[in-house]
C-alpha positions in Angstrom: -1.0 -3.4 17.0 -1.9 -6.5 19.0 1.1 -8.5 20.1 -0.9 -11.0 22.2 -3.7 -13.4 21.5 -4.7 -17.0 22.2 -4.5 -20.4 20.7 -7.9 -20.8 19.1 -7.3 -24.4 18.2 -4.6 -27.1 18.0 -5.1 -29.3 15.0 -3.6 -32.7 14.0 -4.1 -35.5 11.6 -2.7 -38.9 10.7 -1.6 -37.2 7.4 -3.3 -34.8 5.1 -6.1 -32.4 5.5 -8.3 -31.5 7.2 -6.6 -31.6 10.6 -9.0 -32.0 13.6 -8.9 -30.1 16.9 -7.4 -31.5 20.1 -7.5 -29.9 23.5 -3.7 -30.0 24.3 -0.4 -31.3 22.9 3.3 -31.7 23.4 5.5 -29.7 21.0 8.9 -31.0 20.1 11.6 -30.2 17.6 9.5 -31.5 14.7 6.2 -29.9 15.9 3.2 -31.5 17.6 4.3 -34.9 18.6 1.0 -36.7 17.6 0.7 -34.9 14.2 1.7 -36.7 11.0 2.2 -35.5 7.4 1.3 -37.7 4.4 3.8 -36.0 2.1 7.2 -35.9 3.8 8.9 -34.7 0.6 7.2 -31.3 0.9 6.2 -31.2 4.6 7.5 -31.9 8.1 11.1 -30.5 8.0 12.4 -28.8 11.2 11.8 -25.5 9.3 8.1 -26.5 9.0 7.6 -27.9 12.4 4.4 -26.0 12.9 2.0 -24.5 10.4 0.0 -21.5 11.8 -3.0 -19.6 10.5 -5.2 -16.8 12.0 -8.9 -17.4 12.7 -9.5 -13.8 11.6 -8.2 -14.7 8.1 -10.3 -17.8 8.0 -13.3 -15.8 8.9 -12.5 -13.2 6.2 -12.2 -16.0 3.7 -15.5 -17.6 4.9 -17.2 -14.1 4.4 -16.0 -14.3 0.7 -17.9 -17.6 0.4 -15.1 -20.1 0.9 -16.0 -23.2 2.9 -12.8 -23.0 5.0 -12.6 -23.7 8.7 -9.9 -24.0 11.4 -7.7 -26.9 10.6 -9.0 -27.4 7.1 -5.9 -26.1 5.4 -3.5 -28.2 7.5 -2.5 -25.6 10.1 -1.5 -27.0 13.4 -2.2 -23.8 15.4 -5.1 -21.5 14.7 -4.4 -18.2 16.4 -6.9 -15.7 17.7 -6.3 -12.0 18.4 -2.7 -11.5 17.3 -1.9 -9.0 14.6 -1.4 -11.4 11.6 0.4 -8.7 9.6 3.3 -9.0 12.2 3.5 -12.8 12.0 6.2 -12.8 9.3 9.4 -14.7 8.6 11.9 -13.9 11.4 9.2 -13.1 14.0 9.0 -15.3 17.1 6.0 -16.4 19.1 5.6 -17.8 22.6 2.8 -20.3 22.7 1.5 -21.1 26.2 4.1 -20.9 28.9 7.0 -22.7 27.3 6.9 -23.1 23.5 8.9 -20.6 21.4 8.6 -20.8 17.7 10.3 -18.7 15.0 8.4 -18.0 11.8 10.5 -19.4 8.9 8.4 -18.8 5.8 5.0 -18.4 4.2 3.4 -21.8 3.5 2.8 -22.4 -0.2 -0.7 -23.6 -0.9 -1.3 -26.9 -2.6 -4.1 -28.6 -4.5 -5.0 -30.7 -1.4 -6.7 -27.5 -0.2 -9.0 -27.2 -3.3 -12.1 -28.2 -1.4 -11.8 -25.3 1.1 -12.0 -22.6 -1.6 -14.8 -21.5 -3.8 -14.1 -22.6 -7.4 -11.1 -24.5 -6.1 -9.0 -21.4 -6.0 -6.6 -22.5 -3.2 -4.2 -19.7 -4.4 -6.5 -17.4 -2.5 -4.1 -18.1 0.5 -0.9 -17.6 -1.5 1.3 -14.9 0.0 2.6 -13.9 -3.5 -0.8 -13.0 -4.8 -2.7 -12.2 -1.6 -0.3 -10.9 1.1 -1.7 -11.3 4.6 -3.9 -14.3 3.7 -1.1 -17.0 3.9 -0.4 -19.6 6.5 3.1 -19.5 7.9 5.6 -22.2 8.9 7.7 -22.1 12.1 10.7 -23.9 13.6 10.7 -24.8 17.3 13.2 -22.9 19.4 11.9 -24.4 22.7 9.3 -27.1 23.0 6.8 -27.8 25.7 3.1 -28.3 26.4 0.3 -26.2 24.9 -3.5 -26.1 25.3 -6.3 -24.5 23.3 -7.0 -21.2 25.0 -3.3 -20.6 26.0 -1.9 -17.2 25.4 0.3 -16.4 22.3 2.8 -13.5 22.5 4.8 -12.0 19.7 8.4 -11.9 21.0 11.5 -9.9 20.3 14.1 -12.7 20.4 17.8 -11.7 20.1 19.8 -12.7 17.1 22.1 -14.7 19.4 19.2 -16.9 20.7 18.0 -17.5 17.1 21.6 -18.5 16.0 22.0 -20.9 18.9 18.7 -22.6 18.1 19.8 -23.1 14.5 23.1 -24.9 15.3 23.0 -28.5 14.3 23.4 -31.3 16.9 26.8 -33.0 16.3 27.1 -36.6 17.2 30.7 -37.8 17.7 30.9 -40.4 20.4 28.8 -43.5 21.1 27.5 -41.9 24.3 25.9 -39.1 22.1 23.6 -41.7 20.5 22.1 -42.8 23.8 
């Protein structure tokens, strides 16, 4: 099983899909700093800081006749070479030299992705009906700079590190707001 791969593409938009590729980006607690979501009611929480998808899954869907392409379904990071079956909630990834992201959930498909699927069947990427074909969401454990072509590594992060990253920031004094 391959635990390493590369960032095939970094994808952003001003809100909505498709997202278009960029060469490099800064990743902060809410994801790629220049990326926007049109629907903040359903997207953009810290638990959904990044959306990831595998180019191998995209290619398999294209082989079925779906006009999908990297970034079309709203993923921020399109991976290449990593075993997508191991990218599950609770798994952690290192992106580039610095960014660490923990997978939080499978991304529920929505009707905004109708155009990328033959007969409009966007549920073709629904984890409940087609395991292994879903995008995933991730929270940022440690931010930093990434570039297309950077390595991706599936990590074994300790439970203590995960717990520390989940602790909320408490603001009590005026100096905390500076």
